[in-house]
C-alpha positions as CSV (number, residue, x, y, z in Angstrom):
1,M,-85.0,-17.2,24.0
2,S,-83.5,-18.6,27.1
3,G,-79.8,-18.5,27.9
4,S,-79.5,-22.3,27.9
5,H,-79.8,-22.1,24.0
6,Y,-76.7,-20.0,23.7
7,Y,-74.8,-22.2,26.1
8,S,-75.7,-25.3,24.2
9,I,-74.4,-23.7,21.0
10,L,-71.0,-23.7,22.6
11,G,-71.5,-27.1,24.0
12,L,-71.6,-26.0,27.6
13,P,-74.2,-26.4,30.4
14,E,-76.2,-23.4,31.4
15,G,-74.6,-21.3,34.1
16,S,-71.0,-22.2,33.0
17,S,-68.4,-19.6,34.3
18,D,-67.2,-16.9,31.9
19,A,-63.8,-18.4,32.1
20,M,-65.1,-21.7,30.8
21,V,-67.0,-19.8,28.1
22,K,-63.9,-18.0,26.9
23,K,-61.8,-21.2,26.9
24,R,-64.5,-23.1,24.9
25,F,-64.9,-20.2,22.4
26,R,-61.0,-20.0,21.9
27,A,-61.1,-23.7,21.1
28,L,-64.0,-23.5,18.6
29,A,-62.6,-20.3,17.0
30,K,-59.5,-22.2,16.1
31,E,-61.7,-24.7,14.1
32,Y,-64.2,-22.4,12.6
33,H,-62.7,-18.9,12.2
34,P,-63.0,-17.8,8.5
35,D,-59.2,-17.1,8.4
36,L,-58.5,-20.6,9.5
37,N,-61.3,-22.5,7.8
38,P,-62.4,-21.2,4.3
39,D,-65.5,-23.5,4.2
40,E,-68.7,-21.4,3.9
41,K,-70.4,-23.7,6.4
42,A,-67.6,-22.9,8.9
43,T,-68.2,-19.2,8.3
44,E,-71.8,-19.5,9.2
45,T,-71.0,-21.7,12.2
46,F,-68.5,-19.1,13.4
47,R,-71.2,-16.4,13.1
48,T,-73.5,-18.4,15.3
49,L,-70.7,-19.1,17.8
50,L,-69.6,-15.5,18.0
51,D,-73.2,-14.3,18.5
52,A,-73.7,-16.8,21.3
53,Y,-70.3,-16.0,22.9
54,E,-71.1,-12.2,23.0
55,R,-74.6,-12.8,24.3
56,I,-73.4,-15.0,27.2
57,L,-70.7,-12.6,28.3
58,K,-73.0,-9.6,28.1
59,K,-75.9,-11.8,29.6
60,D,-78.0,-10.5,26.7
61,F,-80.6,-13.2,25.9
62,S,-83.2,-10.9,24.4
63,T,-84.9,-11.7,21.1
64,N,-84.7,-8.2,19.6
65,R,-81.1,-8.5,18.6
66,T,-80.5,-9.3,15.0
67,P,-79.4,-12.9,14.8
68,P,-76.7,-14.2,12.3
69,N,-78.0,-14.3,8.8
70,H,-78.3,-17.8,7.5
71,T,-80.7,-17.4,4.7
72,T,-80.2,-14.1,2.9
73,R,-78.8,-14.7,-0.5
74,P,-76.7,-11.9,-2.2
75,S,-78.0,-10.5,-5.4
76,S,-74.7,-11.1,-7.2
77,Y,-71.5,-12.8,-6.7
78,Q,-69.6,-9.5,-6.2
79,N,-72.0,-8.4,-3.4
80,A,-71.5,-11.8,-1.8
81,Q,-67.7,-11.3,-1.9
82,E,-68.0,-7.9,-0.4
83,R,-70.3,-9.1,2.3
84,N,-68.1,-12.0,3.1
85,Q,-64.9,-9.8,3.3
86,D,-66.7,-7.3,5.5
87,F,-67.8,-10.0,7.8
88,H,-64.3,-11.5,7.9
89,R,-62.9,-8.1,8.8
90,K,-65.4,-7.3,11.5
91,A,-65.2,-10.9,12.9
92,W,-61.4,-10.7,13.0
93,E,-61.6,-7.3,14.8
94,R,-64.0,-8.6,17.4
95,Y,-61.9,-11.8,17.8
96,E,-58.7,-9.7,18.3
97,R,-60.4,-7.4,20.7
98,L,-61.6,-10.3,22.8
99,R,-58.2,-11.9,22.7
100,K,-56.6,-8.7,23.9
101,E,-59.1,-8.4,26.7
102,Q,-58.3,-11.9,27.8
103,E,-54.6,-11.2,27.6
104,Q,-55.0,-8.1,29.7
105,E,-56.9,-10.1,32.3
106,L,-54.2,-12.8,32.4
107,D,-51.5,-10.1,32.7
108,A,-53.3,-8.5,35.6
109,F,-53.5,-12.0,37.2
110,Y,-49.8,-12.6,36.9
111,H,-49.0,-9.1,37.9
112,S,-50.6,-9.7,41.3
113,F,-47.9,-12.3,42.0
114,L,-45.1,-10.1,40.7
115,Q,-46.0,-6.9,42.6
116,G,-47.9,-5.8,45.6
117,S,-48.8,-7.7,48.8
118,K,-48.4,-11.2,47.4
119,R,-44.8,-10.4,46.3
120,R,-43.9,-8.9,49.7
121,I,-45.3,-12.0,51.4
122,L,-43.3,-14.3,49.1
123,R,-40.1,-12.4,49.9
124,A,-40.8,-12.6,53.7
125,I,-41.3,-16.3,53.4
126,G,-38.0,-16.5,51.4
127,V,-36.2,-14.6,54.1
128,L,-37.5,-16.9,56.9
129,S,-36.7,-20.0,54.8
130,L,-33.1,-18.7,54.3
131,V,-32.6,-18.2,58.1
132,C,-34.0,-21.7,58.8
133,F,-31.9,-23.2,56.0
134,L,-28.6,-21.7,57.3
135,A,-29.5,-22.7,60.8
136,L,-30.1,-26.4,59.7
137,L,-26.9,-26.3,57.7
138,A,-24.9,-25.0,60.7
139,D,-26.3,-27.7,62.9
140,E,-24.7,-30.3,60.6
141,F,-21.3,-29.1,61.8
142,L,-21.8,-27.7,65.3
143,P,-21.6,-30.1,68.3
144,S,-24.8,-31.4,69.9
145,V,-26.0,-29.8,73.2
146,A,-26.6,-32.3,76.1
147,V,-29.8,-31.5,78.2
148,R,-30.3,-33.4,81.4
149,D,-33.9,-34.3,82.3
150,R,-36.0,-36.9,84.2
151,V,-38.8,-39.1,82.8
152,K,-42.0,-38.2,84.5
153,N,-44.4,-40.7,82.9
154,F,-44.7,-42.8,79.7
155,N,-47.3,-44.6,77.6
156,R,-47.0,-48.3,77.2
157,T,-48.7,-48.3,73.8
158,R,-46.2,-48.9,71.0
159,Y,-46.4,-47.1,67.8
160,Q,-45.0,-47.9,64.3
161,S,-42.3,-45.5,63.2
162,F,-40.4,-45.5,59.9
163,E,-38.0,-48.3,59.0
164,G,-40.1,-50.7,61.1
165,A,-39.0,-49.1,64.5
166,R,-41.3,-49.3,67.5
167,V,-41.7,-46.3,69.7
168,N,-43.3,-45.3,73.0
169,E,-44.3,-41.8,74.1
170,I,-42.5,-40.5,77.2
171,N,-42.9,-37.2,79.0
172,T,-40.2,-35.5,81.0
173,E,-40.2,-33.1,83.9
174,G,-38.7,-30.5,81.6
175,G,-41.8,-30.5,79.5
176,M,-40.4,-32.6,76.6
177,T,-42.4,-35.2,74.7
178,L,-40.1,-37.9,73.2
179,F,-40.5,-41.0,71.2
180,P,-37.4,-43.3,71.8
181,A,-37.1,-46.1,69.3
182,N,-36.9,-49.8,70.1
183,Y,-36.6,-49.2,73.8
184,Y,-38.6,-50.6,76.8
185,P,-40.0,-47.6,78.7
186,S,-40.3,-49.7,81.9
187,K,-36.6,-49.2,82.3
188,F,-37.3,-45.6,83.2
189,I,-39.3,-46.6,86.4
190,L,-36.2,-47.2,88.5
191,H,-33.8,-45.0,86.5
192,P,-35.7,-41.9,85.2
193,D,-32.6,-39.7,84.6
194,I,-31.8,-39.2,80.9
195,T,-29.6,-37.0,78.8
196,V,-31.2,-35.7,75.6
197,Y,-28.9,-34.5,72.8
198,Q,-30.1,-31.7,70.6
199,T,-28.8,-29.8,67.7
200,A,-27.0,-26.6,68.6
201,L,-29.3,-24.0,67.0
202,C,-32.5,-25.6,66.0
203,R,-32.8,-27.6,69.2
204,S,-34.0,-30.7,67.4
205,N,-33.9,-33.9,69.4
206,Q,-31.5,-36.4,68.0
207,Y,-31.0,-39.2,70.6
208,L,-31.0,-39.8,74.4
209,I,-28.6,-41.6,76.6
210,H,-30.1,-43.6,79.5
211,D,-28.0,-45.1,82.3
212,A,-29.9,-48.2,83.1
213,F,-28.4,-50.7,85.6
214,G,-24.9,-49.5,85.1
215,T,-25.1,-49.6,81.3
216,K,-25.4,-46.4,79.1
217,E,-27.6,-47.0,76.2
218,V,-27.9,-44.7,73.2
219,V,-31.5,-44.5,72.0
220,P,-32.6,-42.7,68.8
221,I,-35.5,-40.3,69.1
222,H,-38.1,-40.4,66.3
223,F,-40.9,-38.1,65.1
224,T,-38.6,-35.0,65.2
225,F,-37.7,-32.4,62.6
226,Y,-34.1,-33.8,62.8
227,W,-35.2,-36.9,61.1
228,A,-37.1,-35.0,58.5
229,R,-34.5,-32.4,57.8
230,I,-34.0,-33.5,54.2
231,V,-37.6,-32.5,53.4
232,L,-37.1,-29.3,55.3
233,Y,-34.0,-28.5,53.1
234,L,-36.0,-29.1,49.9
235,F,-38.9,-26.9,51.1
236,F,-36.7,-24.1,52.3
237,M,-34.7,-24.1,49.0
238,F,-37.8,-24.1,46.9
239,S,-39.1,-21.1,48.8
240,I,-35.9,-19.2,48.5
241,G,-35.8,-19.9,44.8
242,M,-39.4,-18.6,44.3
243,V,-38.2,-15.1,45.3
244,F,-36.2,-15.0,42.0
245,I,-38.9,-16.4,39.8
246,R,-40.1,-13.5,37.6
247,R,-41.4,-15.3,34.6
248,K,-45.2,-15.5,34.1
249,G,-46.4,-19.1,34.0
250,V,-47.7,-22.0,36.0
251,L,-44.6,-22.3,38.2
252,L,-45.1,-18.7,39.3
253,V,-48.7,-19.2,40.4
254,L,-48.5,-22.7,41.8
255,G,-45.1,-22.0,43.4
256,S,-46.4,-18.9,45.1
257,W,-49.5,-20.7,46.6
258,F,-47.3,-23.6,47.7
259,C,-45.1,-21.2,49.6
260,M,-48.0,-19.3,51.2
261,Y,-50.1,-22.3,52.1
262,I,-47.6,-25.1,52.7
263,V,-44.1,-23.8,53.4
264,F,-45.1,-20.8,55.5
265,P,-47.3,-22.7,58.0
266,M,-44.7,-25.4,58.3
267,T,-41.9,-22.8,58.9
268,L,-44.0,-21.2,61.7
269,V,-44.5,-24.5,63.4
270,F,-40.8,-25.3,63.0
271,L,-39.7,-21.9,64.6
272,I,-42.2,-22.0,67.4
273,M,-41.7,-25.6,68.6
274,N,-39.0,-26.0,71.3
275,G,-38.3,-22.3,71.2
276,R,-36.3,-22.6,68.0
277,I,-36.7,-19.0,67.0
278,L,-35.2,-17.8,70.3
279,S,-32.4,-20.3,70.0
280,I,-31.6,-19.2,66.4
281,L,-31.8,-15.5,67.3
282,T,-29.3,-16.0,70.2
283,L,-27.1,-18.4,68.3
284,G,-28.0,-21.3,70.6
285,N,-27.5,-19.6,73.9
286,W,-31.1,-19.4,75.0
287,P,-33.3,-21.0,76.1
C-alpha cells in the first residue's frame, strides 16, 4: 500500500514533514486516545491513527505488517475486557514514549540557544549593543563637535524626508554625504564653506551652519543615525536584555534570531560608518 494512504488517515498530504505529522497526531490523540475518549469507535480510530503515525515516521509502508484489528470479535466479554485493557496499556506506553522523544527533541532545540556557539554569539552582540548604547547616551550630554568642510558638488533633485521636509544630496571635500533639509543647494555655489556639527562619540551628523551672504543659517541634516537614535536605543536595549533570557519559549528563539539577523548587522553598519568604532574606542579623539 502506498504511503499516501497513511498520510490521508492523518488528514495530511503525502510528503508532509515529520514535524507536521507529529503535530497532527498530537492533536488527533487528544480527541481519540482511549484514556480521553471511552467510545469504542474512538478506540478503533486511535489504533488506525497510531498505526499510520508509526508507519510514516519509520517510512514503513509494506503490507506484511499486521494492521489494526477491526473485525476480530472476542469469544467472551472477559476476553474483550482484557484485550481492551492490554491495548490501552500498550497504546499509552507508545504514546508516552513518543511524547518523551518529542520533548527531548524540543529540549535539544532550546538547549542550542542556551549553550554553545549561539549563546556566545548572543553575548557578543549584547556586549556590542551595550557599548553602542552607552556611547549614544553619553552623546546626549556631551557638547557637539564642529567639523569645517567645503561643499564639492550637490544634486538638484529634491527628496521627501520625514515630517514633509525636502532634502538635497550634497558631497563635501572631506568625503561626507549630507542631506540638508529645506535648504536651496544653489547657495553653496558662491559660498561652499560649511561647518558640520556632530555628536562627540558616535560622530552622527546633527546640523550644519552655512554662512551665506553674511547670514549664518542653521540647517538640520536628515537621513542620519542621530535622527533614528530612539530606534537604536530600543534595538540595543532588546539585545542587551536577551543575554539574560534563560527561559525556554518563543521569546528565546525569536529574540535570538532577531538579534543575530537584524540587530547585529545594523550594529556593524552603525560602528563602521563615519569611523564610529574608532571614535568610540578613543573617546571621541580620533578620527
